[in-house]
C-alpha positions in Angstrom: -6.3 -87.7 -30.5 -6.7 -88.2 -26.7 -7.5 -85.2 -24.6 -5.5 -83.8 -21.9 -7.8 -85.2 -19.2 -7.7 -88.6 -21.0 -3.8 -88.7 -21.4 -3.1 -87.7 -17.9 -6.1 -88.9 -16.1 -6.5 -85.4 -14.4 -9.0 -82.6 -14.9 -7.8 -79.2 -15.9 -8.2 -76.2 -13.7 -9.3 -73.6 -16.1 -9.5 -70.9 -13.4 -6.1 -69.8 -14.4 -6.5 -70.0 -18.1 -5.8 -66.5 -19.7 -8.2 -65.0 -22.0 -6.6 -66.3 -24.9 -6.5 -69.7 -23.9 -10.1 -69.8 -23.0 -10.9 -68.9 -26.6 -12.1 -71.7 -28.7 -10.5 -72.4 -32.0 -12.6 -72.2 -35.1 -16.3 -71.1 -35.8 -17.6 -74.2 -33.9 -15.0 -74.4 -31.5 -13.6 -77.8 -32.8 -10.0 -78.9 -32.2 -7.5 -77.9 -34.8 -4.9 -80.5 -35.8 -2.2 -79.9 -38.4 0.6 -82.3 -39.7 3.9 -81.3 -41.3 2.9 -82.9 -44.6 -0.4 -81.2 -44.6 0.9 -77.5 -44.0 -0.5 -74.7 -46.3 1.5 -71.8 -44.9 -1.4 -70.8 -42.8 0.3 -70.9 -39.6 2.8 -68.5 -40.9 0.4 -66.3 -42.2 -1.3 -66.4 -39.1 2.0 -65.6 -37.3 2.3 -62.6 -39.5 -1.3 -61.5 -39.0 -0.6 -61.7 -35.2 2.7 -59.9 -35.4 1.3 -57.0 -37.4 -1.7 -57.1 -34.9 0.6 -56.8 -32.1 2.5 -54.0 -33.9 -0.7 -52.0 -34.7 -1.8 -52.3 -31.0 1.8 -51.2 -29.8 1.7 -48.4 -32.5 -1.8 -47.4 -31.3 -0.6 -47.5 -27.6 2.2 -45.3 -28.6 0.0 -42.8 -30.2 -2.3 -43.1 -27.3 0.5 -42.3 -24.9 1.7 -39.4 -27.2 -1.6 -38.0 -27.6 -2.3 -38.1 -23.7 1.1 -36.4 -23.3 0.2 -33.7 -25.8 -3.0 -33.4 -23.8 -1.1 -33.0 -20.7 1.3 -30.7 -22.1 -1.5 -28.6 -23.5 -3.1 -28.5 -20.1 0.2 -27.6 -18.4 0.8 -25.0 -20.8 -2.6 -23.5 -20.3 -2.0 -23.3 -16.7 1.4 -21.6 -17.2 -0.2 -19.2 -19.5 -3.0 -18.7 -16.9 -0.5 -18.1 -14.1 1.6 -15.7 -16.1 -1.3 -13.9 -16.8 -2.3 -13.5 -13.3 1.3 -12.7 -12.3 1.4 -9.9 -14.9 -2.0 -8.9 -13.6 -0.3 -8.5 -10.0 2.5 -6.7 -11.5 0.4 -4.4 -13.3 -1.7 -3.8 -10.1 1.3 -3.2 -8.0 2.3 -0.7 -10.9 -1.1 0.9 -10.7 -0.6 1.2 -6.8 2.6 2.7 -7.0 1.5 5.2 -9.7 -1.5 6.1 -7.4 0.8 6.7 -4.5 3.1 8.7 -6.6 0.1 10.8 -7.9 -1.3 11.3 -4.6 2.2 12.5 -3.1 2.9 14.8 -6.0 -0.9 16.3 -5.3 0.0 16.8 -1.6 3.2 18.3 -2.5 1.6 20.7 -4.9 -1.1 21.7 -2.6 1.5 22.4 0.2 3.6 24.1 -1.9 0.5 26.4 -3.0 -0.5 26.8 0.6 2.9 28.0 1.4 3.0 30.6 -1.3 -0.4 31.8 -0.3 0.8 32.0 3.4 4.1 33.7 2.3 1.9 36.2 0.5 0.2 36.9 3.9 3.3 37.7 5.4 3.7 34.3 7.1 7.4 33.4 8.2 8.2 37.0 9.3 7.5 39.0 12.6 6.0 42.5 11.4 4.4 45.5 13.2 0.9 46.6 12.2 -1.3 49.5 13.1 -4.8 49.4 14.4 -6.4 49.5 11.2 -4.6 46.3 10.1 -5.6 44.4 13.0 -8.9 42.8 11.8 -7.8 42.0 8.3 -4.4 40.4 9.9 -6.3 38.1 12.3 -9.2 37.1 9.9 -7.2 36.3 6.8 -4.9 34.0 8.5 -6.3 30.9 9.9 -3.9 31.2 13.1 -2.6 34.7 14.3 -0.6 35.7 17.2 -0.6 39.5 18.3 1.9 40.7 20.6 0.4 43.9 22.3 3.5 45.6 23.4 4.7 49.1 25.0 7.7 50.7 23.4 9.2 51.4 26.8 8.8 48.0 28.7 12.0 46.0 28.8 9.9 42.9 28.8 8.0 43.8 25.6 11.7 43.6 24.1 12.2 40.3 25.5 9.1 39.1 23.9 9.7 40.5 20.5 13.0 38.3 20.6 10.8 35.2 21.2 8.1 36.1 18.8 10.6 36.6 15.9 12.0 33.0 16.6 8.7 31.5 16.5 7.6 33.2 13.2 10.4 31.5 11.5 9.6 27.9 13.2 5.9 27.9 13.0 5.2 28.9 9.2 1.3 28.3 9.3 0.9 31.0 11.9 1.0 34.6 11.5 3.0 36.6 14.1 2.6 40.4 14.4 3.0 43.0 17.1 0.7 46.0 17.8 1.5 49.2 19.8 -0.9 49.0 22.7 -0.6 53.0 23.2 -1.7 53.3 19.6 -4.7 50.8 19.6 -6.8 52.0 22.4 -9.9 50.4 20.9 -8.8 46.7 20.8 -6.9 47.1 24.0 -10.2 47.8 25.6 -12.0 45.3 23.6 -9.8 42.5 24.6 -9.8 43.8 28.1 -5.7 44.1 28.3 -4.5 45.2 31.7 -0.9 43.8 31.6 1.9 44.3 29.2 3.4 42.6 27.3 0.3 40.4 26.5 0.1 38.0 23.5 -3.4 37.0 21.8 -3.9 33.9 19.9 -6.7 33.9 17.1 -8.1 31.0 15.2 -10.1 32.6 12.2 -10.4 36.0 14.0 -11.5 34.4 17.3 -9.7 34.8 20.4 -8.7 31.6 22.1 -5.9 32.3 24.5 -4.0 35.1 26.2 -0.5 35.1 27.3 -0.3 37.8 30.1 3.1 38.8 30.7 5.6 36.0 31.5 3.0 33.9 33.6 3.7 30.5 33.7 7.1 30.7 32.1 9.9 29.1 34.1 13.1 30.9 34.4 11.7 34.5 34.7 13.1 36.9 32.1 15.5 34.0 31.1 12.6 31.6 30.0 13.0 29.6 26.7 11.3 30.1 23.5 10.0 26.6 23.4 8.3 27.1 27.0 6.4 30.0 25.4 5.7 27.9 22.2 4.2 25.4 24.5 2.1 27.8 26.2 0.6 28.9 22.9 0.1 25.5 21.5 -1.6 24.1 24.7 -3.7 27.1 25.5 -4.3 28.6 22.0 -3.8 25.7 19.7 -2.4 28.0 17.3 0.8 26.1 16.6 0.7 22.9 14.5 4.3 22.3 13.7 6.1 19.9 16.0 8.8 20.8 18.1 10.8 19.9 21.2 9.1 21.9 24.2 12.1 21.7 26.4 14.8 22.4 23.7 15.9 25.3 22.0 14.8 27.1 19.0 
């Protein structure tokens, strides 16, 4: 049988052959020729073999795709689980932070309540009269103490009493008391008091400021309690609670 080159007179360009087209037929690469009369069923068998091979390859490819899909799904599942763990951790951390904030606030509230009870036991929140023997215990037991040295017959001492009573309710952390100057000669002399009424501010028993009479208070006898409180705050630093220095109390 003539070859393709002999039959056509043209050479074949094998550069475009597929891999199967370049594969030789038979062990020696010889040419296989078959006639219809000589058929032994081999062609049909080979067709079945090739079809089976194609199916096997298709099944293998399918299984590989499924396997790859399973791996991707497993990887994604791991990622989702990892993200969920971190999300849960973030939520747990947030809960821990909230619990810590609540615990701290409760501790602060408890501490303030205990402190308030202690101050209440020392007479804070009221305006009382003491005697000379009670002076030192009063100004040393309370961190902040304000003592009004008064004269029972001075009208301005009565005006100062009114303002002291108002401040005692507003500034709970500070102890407010009054002391009859006529009956306390020792401390009147010790503190060099020459004008009444006189307010003395103490921190831990140490004198920090003296408000002599109505000095520095606008309005004369009609001054505002807030103006007196501002003097005690700025001069003696014995008032810690906030207030409007130009308002009313």
